[in-house]
Backbone as JSON Lines, residues from 0, in Angstrom:
{"i":0,"aa":"M","n":[-22.34,32.96,12.97],"ca":[-21.59,32.16,13.32],"c":[-22.5,30.93,12.3]}
{"i":1,"aa":"R","n":[-21.23,30.37,11.55],"ca":[-21.93,29.74,10.28],"c":[-21.3,28.05,10.46]}
{"i":2,"aa":"Y","n":[-20.72,27.78,11.42],"ca":[-20.32,26.62,11.57],"c":[-20.13,25.93,13.36]}
{"i":3,"aa":"Q","n":[-20.57,24.91,13.62],"ca":[-21.09,24.86,15.38],"c":[-19.9,24.08,15.82]}
{"i":4,"aa":"T","n":[-19.45,23.27,14.52],"ca":[-18.49,22.3,15.12],"c":[-16.93,22.56,13.83]}
{"i":5,"aa":"I","n":[-15.84,22.53,15.0],"ca":[-14.63,22.56,13.88],"c":[-13.7,21.55,14.2]}
{"i":6,"aa":"L","n":[-13.21,21.05,13.06],"ca":[-12.5,19.36,13.28],"c":[-10.96,20.3,12.64]}
{"i":7,"aa":"F","n":[-9.96,20.01,13.62],"ca":[-8.33,20.8,13.04],"c":[-7.45,19.11,13.04]}
{"i":8,"aa":"D","n":[-6.74,19.46,12.03],"ca":[-5.76,19.04,12.04],"c":[-4.69,18.94,12.91]}
{"i":9,"aa":"L","n":[-3.5,18.23,13.47],"ca":[-2.79,18.32,14.42],"c":[-1.29,18.8,13.81]}
{"i":10,"aa":"D","n":[-0.8,18.2,12.94],"ca":[0.27,18.95,12.24],"c":[0.4,19.61,11.73]}
{"i":11,"aa":"G","n":[1.03,20.99,11.54],"ca":[1.52,21.78,10.96],"c":[-0.21,22.78,10.8]}
{"i":12,"aa":"T","n":[-1.01,22.48,12.01],"ca":[-2.05,23.34,11.74],"c":[-2.47,24.0,13.65]}
{"i":13,"aa":"L","n":[-2.3,22.8,14.3],"ca":[-1.53,23.51,16.2],"c":[-0.73,23.58,16.14]}
{"i":14,"aa":"T","n":[0.05,22.55,15.64],"ca":[1.64,22.1,16.36],"c":[2.4,22.43,15.47]}
{"i":15,"aa":"D","n":[3.66,23.24,15.4],"ca":[5.16,22.9,14.32],"c":[5.64,21.28,14.87]}
{"i":16,"aa":"P","n":[5.55,20.28,14.42],"ca":[6.58,18.99,14.73],"c":[7.41,18.71,13.98]}
{"i":17,"aa":"R","n":[7.82,19.82,13.05],"ca":[9.07,19.43,12.57],"c":[10.41,19.41,13.14]}
{"i":18,"aa":"E","n":[10.74,19.37,14.06],"ca":[11.93,18.66,14.86],"c":[11.78,17.07,14.75]}
{"i":19,"aa":"G","n":[10.42,17.43,15.56],"ca":[10.54,15.59,16.08],"c":[10.14,14.46,15.3]}
{"i":20,"aa":"I","n":[9.33,14.88,14.1],"ca":[9.02,13.86,12.84],"c":[10.42,14.01,11.91]}
{"i":21,"aa":"T","n":[11.0,14.87,11.71],"ca":[12.33,14.57,11.03],"c":[13.13,14.07,11.51]}
{"i":22,"aa":"R","n":[13.34,14.29,12.9],"ca":[14.82,13.67,13.69],"c":[13.98,12.14,13.57]}
{"i":23,"aa":"S","n":[13.27,11.72,13.45],"ca":[12.5,10.45,13.95],"c":[12.77,9.6,12.49]}
{"i":24,"aa":"I","n":[12.24,10.28,11.67],"ca":[12.4,9.95,10.54],"c":[13.86,9.65,10.07]}
{"i":25,"aa":"Q","n":[14.63,10.66,10.19],"ca":[16.17,10.41,10.1],"c":[16.82,9.32,10.84]}
{"i":26,"aa":"Y","n":[16.45,9.36,11.85],"ca":[16.81,7.7,12.64],"c":[16.21,6.78,12.66]}
{"i":27,"aa":"A","n":[15.1,6.61,11.6],"ca":[14.41,5.34,10.79],"c":[15.57,4.97,9.72]}
{"i":28,"aa":"L","n":[15.49,6.37,8.85],"ca":[16.0,5.48,7.32],"c":[17.18,5.07,7.8]}
{"i":29,"aa":"A","n":[18.08,5.58,9.22],"ca":[19.27,5.42,9.15],"c":[19.3,3.93,9.34]}
{"i":30,"aa":"K","n":[18.23,3.24,10.2],"ca":[18.35,1.6,10.72],"c":[18.42,0.66,9.53]}
{"i":31,"aa":"M","n":[17.78,1.98,8.78],"ca":[17.48,1.16,7.21],"c":[18.82,1.32,6.26]}
{"i":32,"aa":"G","n":[19.73,1.86,6.36],"ca":[21.05,1.94,6.06],"c":[21.12,3.12,4.92]}
{"i":33,"aa":"I","n":[20.01,4.09,5.29],"ca":[20.0,5.18,4.89],"c":[20.21,6.52,5.48]}
{"i":34,"aa":"D","n":[21.22,7.49,4.42],"ca":[22.17,8.66,5.47],"c":[21.61,9.52,5.14]}
{"i":35,"aa":"E","n":[20.71,10.42,5.88],"ca":[19.82,11.78,5.42],"c":[20.42,12.83,6.64]}
{"i":36,"aa":"P","n":[21.57,13.41,6.26],"ca":[21.93,14.24,7.1],"c":[21.41,16.04,7.3]}
{"i":37,"aa":"D","n":[20.52,15.84,5.84],"ca":[19.98,17.01,5.96],"c":[17.83,17.38,6.29]}
{"i":38,"aa":"L","n":[17.94,17.68,7.69],"ca":[16.65,17.34,8.17],"c":[15.61,17.98,7.19]}
{"i":39,"aa":"R","n":[16.37,19.26,6.64],"ca":[15.07,19.89,5.49],"c":[14.55,19.09,4.65]}
{"i":40,"aa":"T","n":[15.29,18.45,4.35],"ca":[15.22,17.49,2.94],"c":[13.52,16.17,3.74]}
{"i":41,"aa":"L","n":[13.48,16.28,4.81],"ca":[12.52,14.84,5.09],"c":[10.9,15.94,5.95]}
{"i":42,"aa":"E","n":[11.37,17.17,5.49],"ca":[9.89,17.85,5.76],"c":[8.46,17.67,5.26]}
{"i":43,"aa":"H","n":[8.84,16.99,3.99],"ca":[7.58,16.23,2.9],"c":[7.15,15.29,4.05]}
{"i":44,"aa":"F","n":[7.35,14.99,5.16],"ca":[7.02,13.79,6.13],"c":[5.95,14.3,6.6]}
{"i":45,"aa":"I","n":[5.89,15.24,6.78],"ca":[4.95,16.14,7.91],"c":[3.65,15.91,7.06]}
{"i":46,"aa":"G","n":[2.73,15.12,7.44],"ca":[1.41,15.56,6.79],"c":[0.5,14.46,6.13]}
{"i":47,"aa":"P","n":[1.61,13.6,5.18],"ca":[0.56,12.22,4.86],"c":[1.0,11.34,5.58]}
{"i":48,"aa":"P","n":[-0.02,10.44,5.46],"ca":[0.61,9.21,6.89],"c":[1.76,8.39,6.14]}
{"i":49,"aa":"L","n":[2.75,7.91,7.21],"ca":[3.76,7.4,7.34],"c":[4.34,6.31,6.29]}
{"i":50,"aa":"L","n":[3.61,5.6,6.51],"ca":[3.47,4.46,5.31],"c":[3.88,4.72,4.01]}
{"i":51,"aa":"E","n":[2.93,5.77,3.68],"ca":[2.58,5.82,2.05],"c":[3.87,6.92,1.89]}
{"i":52,"aa":"A","n":[4.25,7.23,2.42],"ca":[5.46,8.56,2.64],"c":[6.55,7.98,2.06]}
{"i":53,"aa":"F","n":[6.94,6.36,3.09],"ca":[7.85,5.9,3.12],"c":[8.04,5.55,1.7]}
{"i":54,"aa":"M","n":[7.07,4.54,1.16],"ca":[6.2,4.28,0.09],"c":[7.31,4.7,-1.25]}
{"i":55,"aa":"Q","n":[6.24,6.29,-0.83],"ca":[6.48,7.74,-1.92],"c":[7.6,7.9,-2.5]}
{"i":56,"aa":"F","n":[8.23,8.48,-1.39],"ca":[9.46,9.29,-1.48],"c":[11.02,7.98,-1.21]}
{"i":57,"aa":"Y","n":[11.12,6.91,-0.7],"ca":[12.1,5.85,-0.93],"c":[11.6,4.63,-1.79]}
{"i":58,"aa":"G","n":[10.62,4.54,-2.19],"ca":[10.35,3.51,-3.02],"c":[10.31,2.23,-2.32]}
{"i":59,"aa":"F","n":[10.27,2.24,-1.28],"ca":[10.11,0.86,-0.21],"c":[8.48,-0.34,-0.69]}
{"i":60,"aa":"D","n":[8.9,-0.91,-0.34],"ca":[7.39,-2.05,-0.72],"c":[6.76,-1.33,0.61]}
{"i":61,"aa":"E","n":[5.6,-2.45,0.59],"ca":[4.78,-1.9,1.92],"c":[5.28,-3.23,3.65]}
{"i":62,"aa":"T","n":[6.58,-3.84,3.13],"ca":[6.81,-4.7,4.24],"c":[7.98,-3.64,4.64]}
{"i":63,"aa":"R","n":[9.31,-3.17,3.92],"ca":[9.58,-2.3,4.14],"c":[9.44,-1.3,4.95]}
{"i":64,"aa":"A","n":[8.44,-0.53,4.23],"ca":[8.24,0.95,4.26],"c":[7.27,0.23,6.2]}
{"i":65,"aa":"W","n":[6.62,-0.53,6.09],"ca":[6.1,-0.84,7.89],"c":[7.64,-1.22,8.63]}
{"i":66,"aa":"E","n":[8.76,-1.65,8.19],"ca":[9.63,-1.59,8.86],"c":[10.01,-0.5,9.07]}
{"i":67,"aa":"A","n":[10.36,0.61,8.62],"ca":[10.88,2.37,8.65],"c":[9.79,2.7,9.51]}
{"i":68,"aa":"V","n":[8.62,2.82,9.34],"ca":[7.56,3.22,10.63],"c":[7.73,2.66,11.62]}
{"i":69,"aa":"N","n":[7.89,1.11,12.22],"ca":[8.53,0.81,13.39],"c":[9.69,1.27,14.04]}
{"i":70,"aa":"H","n":[10.29,1.88,13.0],"ca":[11.89,2.26,13.59],"c":[11.69,3.79,14.44]}
{"i":71,"aa":"Y","n":[10.67,4.46,13.12],"ca":[10.09,5.71,13.45],"c":[9.44,5.85,14.77]}
{"i":72,"aa":"R","n":[8.75,5.11,15.04],"ca":[8.29,4.9,16.22],"c":[8.89,4.78,17.81]}
{"i":73,"aa":"E","n":[9.77,4.11,17.46],"ca":[10.79,3.58,18.24],"c":[11.32,4.96,19.17]}
{"i":74,"aa":"R","n":[11.74,6.1,18.03],"ca":[11.97,7.44,18.75],"c":[11.31,8.16,19.14]}
{"i":75,"aa":"F","n":[10.35,8.3,18.24],"ca":[9.25,9.37,18.17],"c":[8.09,9.28,19.5]}
{"i":76,"aa":"K","n":[8.12,7.65,19.84],"ca":[7.0,7.5,20.97],"c":[7.66,7.88,22.59]}
{"i":77,"aa":"V","n":[9.46,8.23,22.82],"ca":[10.28,8.24,23.57],"c":[10.79,10.07,23.53]}
{"i":78,"aa":"T","n":[10.95,10.31,22.51],"ca":[11.56,12.03,22.67],"c":[10.82,12.91,21.08]}
{"i":79,"aa":"G","n":[10.03,12.33,20.2],"ca":[9.8,12.76,18.92],"c":[8.71,13.45,19.57]}
{"i":80,"aa":"L","n":[8.09,13.3,20.43],"ca":[6.46,13.5,20.69],"c":[6.75,15.02,21.23]}
{"i":81,"aa":"Y","n":[7.77,14.92,21.92],"ca":[8.2,16.34,22.71],"c":[8.84,17.2,22.28]}
{"i":82,"aa":"E","n":[9.29,17.03,20.99],"ca":[9.79,17.9,20.26],"c":[9.24,18.65,19.38]}
{"i":83,"aa":"N","n":[8.08,19.75,19.89],"ca":[7.01,19.99,19.19],"c":[6.71,21.21,19.41]}
{"i":84,"aa":"E","n":[6.53,21.83,19.21],"ca":[5.64,23.24,19.66],"c":[4.31,23.83,19.29]}
{"i":85,"aa":"V","n":[3.4,24.46,20.28],"ca":[2.38,24.68,19.91],"c":[2.5,26.14,18.89]}
{"i":86,"aa":"F","n":[1.74,26.24,17.86],"ca":[2.12,27.55,17.24],"c":[1.34,29.03,18.11]}
{"i":87,"aa":"E","n":[2.63,29.68,17.5],"ca":[1.94,31.38,18.42],"c":[0.2,31.88,18.24]}
{"i":88,"aa":"G","n":[-0.95,31.5,19.3],"ca":[-2.0,32.23,18.85],"c":[-2.73,31.14,18.73]}
{"i":89,"aa":"V","n":[-2.72,29.84,18.95],"ca":[-3.49,28.82,18.65],"c":[-4.05,28.66,19.78]}
{"i":90,"aa":"I","n":[-3.23,28.55,21.28],"ca":[-4.3,28.86,22.53],"c":[-5.63,29.63,22.17]}
{"i":91,"aa":"E","n":[-5.08,30.74,22.36],"ca":[-5.88,32.22,22.15],"c":[-7.21,31.75,21.25]}
{"i":92,"aa":"L","n":[-7.11,31.22,19.73],"ca":[-8.02,30.83,18.9],"c":[-8.93,30.11,19.36]}
{"i":93,"aa":"L","n":[-8.49,28.42,19.89],"ca":[-9.4,27.46,20.75],"c":[-9.94,28.17,22.15]}
{"i":94,"aa":"D","n":[-9.45,29.11,22.38],"ca":[-10.29,29.69,23.68],"c":[-11.28,30.77,23.05]}
{"i":95,"aa":"T","n":[-11.11,30.76,21.9],"ca":[-11.5,32.02,21.73],"c":[-13.27,31.38,20.96]}
{"i":96,"aa":"L","n":[-13.05,30.13,20.6],"ca":[-13.99,28.97,19.94],"c":[-15.17,28.66,20.93]}
{"i":97,"aa":"R","n":[-14.4,27.99,21.75],"ca":[-14.75,27.64,23.07],"c":[-15.76,28.72,23.46]}
{"i":98,"aa":"A","n":[-15.11,29.73,23.86],"ca":[-16.16,30.76,24.19],"c":[-17.3,31.36,23.9]}
{"i":99,"aa":"Q","n":[-17.19,30.97,22.47],"ca":[-18.45,31.28,21.28],"c":[-19.28,29.85,21.26]}
{"i":100,"aa":"G","n":[-18.99,28.95,22.0],"ca":[-19.7,27.64,22.15],"c":[-19.75,26.98,21.08]}
{"i":101,"aa":"R","n":[-18.82,26.44,20.7],"ca":[-18.48,25.56,19.37],"c":[-17.56,24.58,20.09]}
{"i":102,"aa":"D","n":[-18.42,23.51,19.76],"ca":[-17.44,21.99,19.27],"c":[-16.4,21.55,18.95]}
{"i":103,"aa":"L","n":[-14.9,21.54,19.15],"ca":[-14.12,20.8,18.68],"c":[-13.39,20.11,19.09]}
{"i":104,"aa":"F","n":[-12.97,19.39,17.84],"ca":[-12.29,17.7,17.64],"c":[-10.81,18.26,16.77]}
{"i":105,"aa":"V","n":[-10.32,16.88,17.12],"ca":[-9.1,17.03,16.44],"c":[-8.8,15.91,15.04]}
{"i":106,"aa":"A","n":[-8.69,16.2,14.34],"ca":[-8.75,14.87,13.28],"c":[-7.42,14.92,12.39]}
{"i":107,"aa":"T","n":[-6.23,13.66,12.88],"ca":[-4.9,13.87,12.45],"c":[-4.93,12.2,12.29]}
{"i":108,"aa":"S","n":[-3.61,12.22,10.96],"ca":[-3.6,10.61,10.61],"c":[-2.62,9.95,12.03]}
{"i":109,"aa":"K","n":[-2.11,10.86,12.72],"ca":[-1.22,10.48,13.32],"c":[-1.98,9.65,14.78]}
{"i":110,"aa":"P","n":[-1.3,8.5,15.04],"ca":[-2.04,7.43,15.85],"c":[-2.74,8.55,17.06]}
{"i":111,"aa":"W","n":[-3.58,8.05,17.72],"ca":[-4.64,8.49,18.26],"c":[-4.1,8.81,20.04]}
{"i":112,"aa":"E","n":[-3.19,7.41,20.5],"ca":[-2.34,7.64,21.59],"c":[-1.5,8.78,21.19]}
{"i":113,"aa":"F","n":[-0.56,8.59,20.71],"ca":[0.52,9.89,20.25],"c":[-0.09,11.16,20.27]}
{"i":114,"aa":"A","n":[-1.54,11.1,19.6],"ca":[-1.88,12.73,19.41],"c":[-2.55,13.19,21.08]}
{"i":115,"aa":"R","n":[-2.79,12.35,21.81],"ca":[-3.61,12.66,22.75],"c":[-2.49,12.91,23.63]}
{"i":116,"aa":"E","n":[-1.36,12.35,23.31],"ca":[-0.08,12.58,24.44],"c":[0.81,13.87,24.05]}
{"i":117,"aa":"I","n":[0.52,14.55,23.04],"ca":[0.79,15.87,22.29],"c":[0.05,16.76,23.17]}
{"i":118,"aa":"A","n":[-1.36,17.07,22.81],"ca":[-2.55,17.61,23.28],"c":[-2.54,17.56,25.15]}
{"i":119,"aa":"R","n":[-2.29,16.2,25.51],"ca":[-1.72,16.76,26.74],"c":[-0.79,17.29,27.77]}
{"i":120,"aa":"H","n":[0.14,17.0,26.62],"ca":[1.8,17.68,27.11],"c":[1.75,19.19,26.9]}
{"i":121,"aa":"F","n":[1.45,19.47,25.86],"ca":[1.59,20.76,25.62],"c":[0.08,21.34,26.0]}
{"i":122,"aa":"G","n":[-1.04,20.87,26.8],"ca":[-1.94,21.66,27.64],"c":[-3.2,22.16,26.63]}
{"i":123,"aa":"F","n":[-3.45,21.57,25.38],"ca":[-4.7,22.16,24.38],"c":[-5.13,21.17,24.68]}
{"i":124,"aa":"D","n":[-5.55,19.85,25.22],"ca":[-6.59,18.98,25.79],"c":[-7.57,19.11,25.92]}
{"i":125,"aa":"R","n":[-7.89,20.23,26.38],"ca":[-8.98,20.49,27.37],"c":[-9.76,21.3,26.43]}
{"i":126,"aa":"H","n":[-9.28,21.54,25.28],"ca":[-10.35,22.38,24.6],"c":[-11.13,21.42,23.28]}
{"i":127,"aa":"F","n":[-10.81,20.09,23.78],"ca":[-11.26,18.89,22.73],"c":[-12.04,18.4,23.32]}
{"i":128,"aa":"K","n":[-13.41,18.31,22.44],"ca":[-14.33,17.13,23.04],"c":[-13.49,16.04,22.93]}
{"i":129,"aa":"V","n":[-12.93,15.28,21.63],"ca":[-12.4,13.77,21.24],"c":[-11.07,14.17,20.22]}
{"i":130,"aa":"I","n":[-10.33,13.94,20.56],"ca":[-9.21,13.57,19.72],"c":[-8.63,12.5,19.18]}
{"i":131,"aa":"Y","n":[-9.23,12.48,17.34],"ca":[-9.38,11.2,16.65],"c":[-8.17,11.08,16.39]}
{"i":132,"aa":"G","n":[-7.56,9.9,16.01],"ca":[-6.42,9.86,14.85],"c":[-6.93,8.09,14.7]}
{"i":133,"aa":"S","n":[-5.6,7.92,14.22],"ca":[-5.55,6.57,13.43],"c":[-5.15,5.52,14.89]}
{"i":134,"aa":"E","n":[-5.08,3.91,14.01],"ca":[-4.53,3.17,15.18],"c":[-2.88,2.4,14.45]}
{"i":135,"aa":"F","n":[-2.17,2.11,15.13],"ca":[-1.12,1.79,15.24],"c":[-0.82,1.14,13.65]}
{"i":136,"aa":"D","n":[-1.91,-0.38,13.74],"ca":[-1.56,-1.02,12.27],"c":[-2.21,-0.03,10.99]}
{"i":137,"aa":"G","n":[-2.15,1.03,11.09],"ca":[-1.99,1.68,9.72],"c":[-3.97,2.13,9.59]}
{"i":138,"aa":"T","n":[-4.98,1.94,10.32],"ca":[-6.9,1.98,9.69],"c":[-6.79,3.45,10.56]}
{"i":139,"aa":"R","n":[-7.35,3.97,9.22],"ca":[-7.87,4.87,9.77],"c":[-6.62,6.33,9.41]}
{"i":140,"aa":"T","n":[-5.38,5.88,9.08],"ca":[-4.26,6.84,8.62],"c":[-5.04,7.72,7.4]}
{"i":141,"aa":"N","n":[-5.91,7.32,6.67],"ca":[-6.56,8.33,5.14],"c":[-7.09,8.91,5.8]}
{"i":142,"aa":"K","n":[-7.32,10.41,5.7],"ca":[-8.14,11.57,6.18],"c":[-9.43,11.0,5.74]}
{"i":143,"aa":"V","n":[-9.79,10.67,4.53],"ca":[-11.25,10.05,3.87],"c":[-11.6,9.46,5.04]}
{"i":144,"aa":"E","n":[-10.98,8.52,5.26],"ca":[-11.57,7.46,6.11],"c":[-11.82,7.97,7.94]}
{"i":145,"aa":"L","n":[-10.75,8.64,8.5],"ca":[-10.85,9.13,9.61],"c":[-11.97,10.03,9.78]}
{"i":146,"aa":"I","n":[-12.16,11.12,8.94],"ca":[-13.4,11.96,9.01],"c":[-14.66,11.12,8.93]}
{"i":147,"aa":"A","n":[-14.92,10.28,8.28],"ca":[-16.07,9.85,8.06],"c":[-16.35,8.75,8.99]}
{"i":148,"aa":"H","n":[-15.03,8.16,9.63],"ca":[-15.41,7.96,11.21],"c":[-15.88,8.77,11.98]}
{"i":149,"aa":"L","n":[-14.94,9.82,12.13],"ca":[-15.8,10.64,13.26],"c":[-16.82,11.52,12.97]}
{"i":150,"aa":"L","n":[-17.37,11.87,12.27],"ca":[-18.59,12.54,11.53],"c":[-19.74,11.2,11.83]}
{"i":151,"aa":"E","n":[-19.45,10.36,11.49],"ca":[-20.19,8.78,12.18],"c":[-20.58,8.6,13.78]}
{"i":152,"aa":"A","n":[-19.32,8.71,14.37],"ca":[-19.51,8.3,15.7],"c":[-19.94,9.15,16.74]}
{"i":153,"aa":"E","n":[-19.47,10.77,16.02],"ca":[-20.64,12.04,16.7],"c":[-21.49,12.6,16.29]}
{"i":154,"aa":"Q","n":[-22.03,11.7,15.15],"ca":[-23.29,11.98,14.47],"c":[-23.58,13.87,14.22]}
{"i":155,"aa":"L","n":[-22.45,13.83,13.46],"ca":[-22.66,15.35,13.27],"c":[-22.89,15.9,12.1]}
{"i":156,"aa":"D","n":[-23.62,16.81,11.95],"ca":[-24.47,18.02,10.86],"c":[-23.39,18.21,9.98]}
{"i":157,"aa":"R","n":[-23.02,17.24,8.92],"ca":[-22.06,18.15,7.82],"c":[-22.38,19.21,7.52]}
{"i":158,"aa":"T","n":[-23.61,20.13,7.51],"ca":[-23.36,21.29,6.96],"c":[-22.77,22.34,8.47]}
{"i":159,"aa":"Q","n":[-22.98,21.9,9.66],"ca":[-22.18,22.64,10.35],"c":[-20.97,22.36,10.96]}
{"i":160,"aa":"T","n":[-20.3,21.68,10.42],"ca":[-19.18,21.27,10.59],"c":[-18.09,21.97,9.2]}
{"i":161,"aa":"L","n":[-16.85,21.93,9.85],"ca":[-15.58,22.55,9.17],"c":[-14.44,22.43,9.47]}
{"i":162,"aa":"M","n":[-13.76,21.86,8.78],"ca":[-12.17,21.04,8.78],"c":[-11.2,22.25,8.03]}
{"i":163,"aa":"I","n":[-10.02,22.22,9.75],"ca":[-9.4,22.87,8.74],"c":[-7.88,22.49,8.81]}
{"i":164,"aa":"G","n":[-6.93,22.62,7.97],"ca":[-5.98,21.81,7.77],"c":[-4.95,22.82,7.1]}
{"i":165,"aa":"D","n":[-3.6,21.87,7.0],"ca":[-2.71,22.44,6.55],"c":[-2.16,22.06,4.87]}
{"i":166,"aa":"R","n":[-2.41,20.68,4.91],"ca":[-2.12,19.86,3.75],"c":[-3.11,19.37,3.01]}
{"i":167,"aa":"K","n":[-3.07,18.77,1.44],"ca":[-4.22,18.52,0.78],"c":[-4.71,17.01,1.13]}
{"i":168,"aa":"H","n":[-4.34,16.87,2.27],"ca":[-5.27,15.22,2.53],"c":[-6.09,15.42,3.76]}
{"i":169,"aa":"D","n":[-6.01,16.85,4.31],"ca":[-7.12,17.58,5.16],"c":[-8.15,18.16,4.34]}
{"i":170,"aa":"L","n":[-8.07,18.71,3.14],"ca":[-8.96,19.29,2.0],"c":[-9.64,18.08,1.43]}
{"i":171,"aa":"I","n":[-9.36,17.15,0.71],"ca":[-9.49,16.12,0.23],"c":[-10.63,15.01,1.34]}
{"i":172,"aa":"G","n":[-9.85,14.93,1.87],"ca":[-10.68,14.64,3.59],"c":[-11.88,14.85,4.06]}
{"i":173,"aa":"A","n":[-11.93,16.28,3.54],"ca":[-13.08,17.13,4.01],"c":[-14.11,17.07,2.96]}
{"i":174,"aa":"H","n":[-13.47,17.21,1.48],"ca":[-14.13,17.28,0.57],"c":[-15.18,15.96,-0.1]}
{"i":175,"aa":"R","n":[-14.67,14.64,0.16],"ca":[-14.94,13.96,-0.36],"c":[-16.12,13.08,1.1]}
{"i":176,"aa":"N","n":[-15.86,13.84,2.42],"ca":[-16.82,13.75,3.38],"c":[-18.17,14.98,3.5]}
{"i":177,"aa":"G","n":[-18.4,15.76,2.34],"ca":[-18.94,16.42,2.21],"c":[-19.18,17.8,3.1]}
{"i":178,"aa":"L","n":[-17.99,18.2,3.67],"ca":[-17.63,19.21,4.65],"c":[-17.14,20.47,3.71]}
{"i":179,"aa":"A","n":[-16.92,21.3,4.22],"ca":[-16.47,22.73,4.01],"c":[-15.23,22.79,4.63]}
{"i":180,"aa":"A","n":[-14.11,23.07,3.89],"ca":[-12.61,22.92,4.06],"c":[-11.89,24.47,4.31]}
{"i":181,"aa":"V","n":[-10.97,24.98,5.17],"ca":[-9.96,25.98,5.65],"c":[-8.66,25.07,5.82]}
{"i":182,"aa":"A","n":[-7.84,25.95,4.36],"ca":[-6.54,25.57,4.14],"c":[-5.98,26.68,4.94]}
{"i":183,"aa":"V","n":[-5.06,26.47,5.77],"ca":[-4.28,27.45,6.53],"c":[-2.71,27.61,5.49]}
{"i":184,"aa":"G","n":[-1.72,28.58,5.73],"ca":[-0.81,28.85,4.3],"c":[0.47,28.58,5.55]}
{"i":185,"aa":"Y","n":[0.32,28.65,7.08],"ca":[1.14,28.54,7.97],"c":[1.94,27.26,8.08]}
{"i":186,"aa":"G","n":[1.34,26.13,7.57],"ca":[1.92,25.25,8.02],"c":[3.13,24.56,6.89]}
{"i":187,"aa":"F","n":[2.49,23.29,6.46],"ca":[3.67,22.74,5.71],"c":[3.06,22.6,4.2]}
{"i":188,"aa":"G","n":[2.01,22.93,3.8],"ca":[1.51,22.46,2.68],"c":[1.82,23.82,1.34]}
{"i":189,"aa":"S","n":[2.05,23.96,0.6],"ca":[2.07,24.9,-0.35],"c":[1.14,25.74,-1.07]}
{"i":190,"aa":"F","n":[1.34,27.38,-1.08],"ca":[0.13,27.51,-1.82],"c":[-0.34,26.92,-2.85]}
{"i":191,"aa":"E","n":[0.27,26.55,-3.78],"ca":[-0.29,25.74,-4.68],"c":[-0.36,24.39,-4.7]}
{"i":192,"aa":"E","n":[-0.27,23.71,-3.39],"ca":[-0.93,22.18,-3.16],"c":[-2.46,22.4,-2.55]}
{"i":193,"aa":"L","n":[-2.37,23.94,-1.96],"ca":[-3.69,23.86,-1.0],"c":[-4.94,24.21,-2.45]}
{"i":194,"aa":"S","n":[-4.41,25.29,-3.13],"ca":[-5.3,25.73,-4.12],"c":[-5.82,24.56,-5.31]}
{"i":195,"aa":"A","n":[-5.03,23.83,-5.31],"ca":[-5.7,23.01,-6.41],"c":[-7.03,21.89,-5.75]}
{"i":196,"aa":"E","n":[-6.99,21.92,-4.69],"ca":[-8.33,21.48,-3.64],"c":[-9.32,22.41,-3.8]}
{"i":197,"aa":"A","n":[-9.31,23.79,-3.99],"ca":[-10.11,24.51,-4.04],"c":[-11.07,24.58,-2.89]}
{"i":198,"aa":"P","n":[-10.02,24.82,-1.54],"ca":[-10.97,25.13,-0.04],"c":[-11.6,26.34,-0.32]}
{"i":199,"aa":"A","n":[-13.07,26.34,0.79],"ca":[-13.64,27.22,0.71],"c":[-13.45,28.69,1.2]}
{"i":200,"aa":"F","n":[-12.47,28.23,2.17],"ca":[-11.52,29.4,2.55],"c":[-10.13,29.13,2.74]}
{"i":201,"aa":"H","n":[-9.59,29.94,2.35],"ca":[-7.4,30.02,2.41],"c":[-6.73,31.18,3.26]}
{"i":202,"aa":"F","n":[-6.37,30.86,4.44],"ca":[-5.67,32.05,5.55],"c":[-4.3,31.69,5.19]}
{"i":203,"aa":"A","n":[-3.62,32.42,5.13],"ca":[-2.57,32.61,5.1],"c":[-1.5,32.55,6.17]}
{"i":204,"aa":"T","n":[-2.0,33.59,7.46],"ca":[-1.6,33.32,8.8],"c":[-2.47,33.12,9.4]}
{"i":205,"aa":"L","n":[-2.35,32.43,10.77],"ca":[-3.3,32.2,12.08],"c":[-4.02,33.46,12.7]}
{"i":206,"aa":"E","n":[-2.7,34.41,12.55],"ca":[-3.84,35.99,13.01],"c":[-4.92,35.97,12.36]}
{"i":207,"aa":"Q","n":[-5.21,35.73,10.38],"ca":[-6.09,35.7,9.44],"c":[-7.1,34.97,10.12]}
{"i":208,"aa":"L","n":[-7.05,33.5,10.5],"ca":[-8.12,32.62,10.63],"c":[-8.62,32.82,11.99]}
{"i":209,"aa":"H","n":[-7.83,33.62,13.22],"ca":[-8.29,33.98,14.24],"c":[-9.22,35.17,13.99]}
{"i":210,"aa":"L","n":[-9.21,36.24,13.27],"ca":[-9.75,37.41,13.09],"c":[-11.14,36.89,12.3]}
{"i":211,"aa":"A","n":[-11.25,35.86,11.5],"ca":[-12.3,35.61,10.81],"c":[-13.41,34.81,11.95]}
{"i":212,"aa":"F","n":[-12.63,34.44,12.74],"ca":[-13.75,33.56,13.61],"c":[-14.16,34.52,14.63]}
{"i":213,"aa":"S","n":[-12.88,35.39,14.85],"ca":[-13.55,36.47,15.67],"c":[-14.79,37.65,15.54]}
{"i":214,"aa":"E","n":[-14.81,37.71,13.56],"ca":[-15.95,38.2,13.26],"c":[-17.07,37.57,13.09]}
{"i":215,"aa":"Q","n":[-16.93,35.92,13.38],"ca":[-18.22,35.08,13.47],"c":[-17.96,34.97,11.83]}
{"i":216,"aa":"R","n":[-17.52,35.38,10.55],"ca":[-17.67,34.9,9.23],"c":[-17.15,33.63,9.02]}
{"i":217,"aa":"L","n":[-16.44,33.08,10.22],"ca":[-16.96,31.44,9.68],"c":[-17.74,30.68,10.93]}
């Protein structure tokens, strides 16, 4: 066993939040006077911090982007949280890791209050020592800052800690904090996006990831 501590991204790594996030983005944009009928065009919002995404994809200034984020949260906290599903095989993977005696944490740019409610509702909170996320004011939405905070708060050995995620933000956050990173291909990041960040490991499927842990190659 190479890594005692495993950090997991949430969206696109543990769960498929596609419906809840895209419908909540659609709702926020409508509140801003923008009609986006095709939810598929909004999937690029899954992964990066929302404030940054609204500014990047719609050219909003920071004030307008915060307005959009707040509209998003109006719907997400009531409905969007639960328009979600755990990827098939995730619970079995977490069971394996816990049986091996590893310490598990979530590191998500989603506000921690939302992340903990999702984990509670879908029944996987018991696998994690702590679920770390951002604050509603935007503090620690950046994965570099979030992972740094987690490492310091938990006093983790970086050489024994592995980050798993489906977007470049997860890999950048890991690398800039001196951690090895796993890229997973079943989420929302493209092969090109993930490969550009040179992860130590790249698994196309959840089954491949689980096998690597079962064989204690990680």
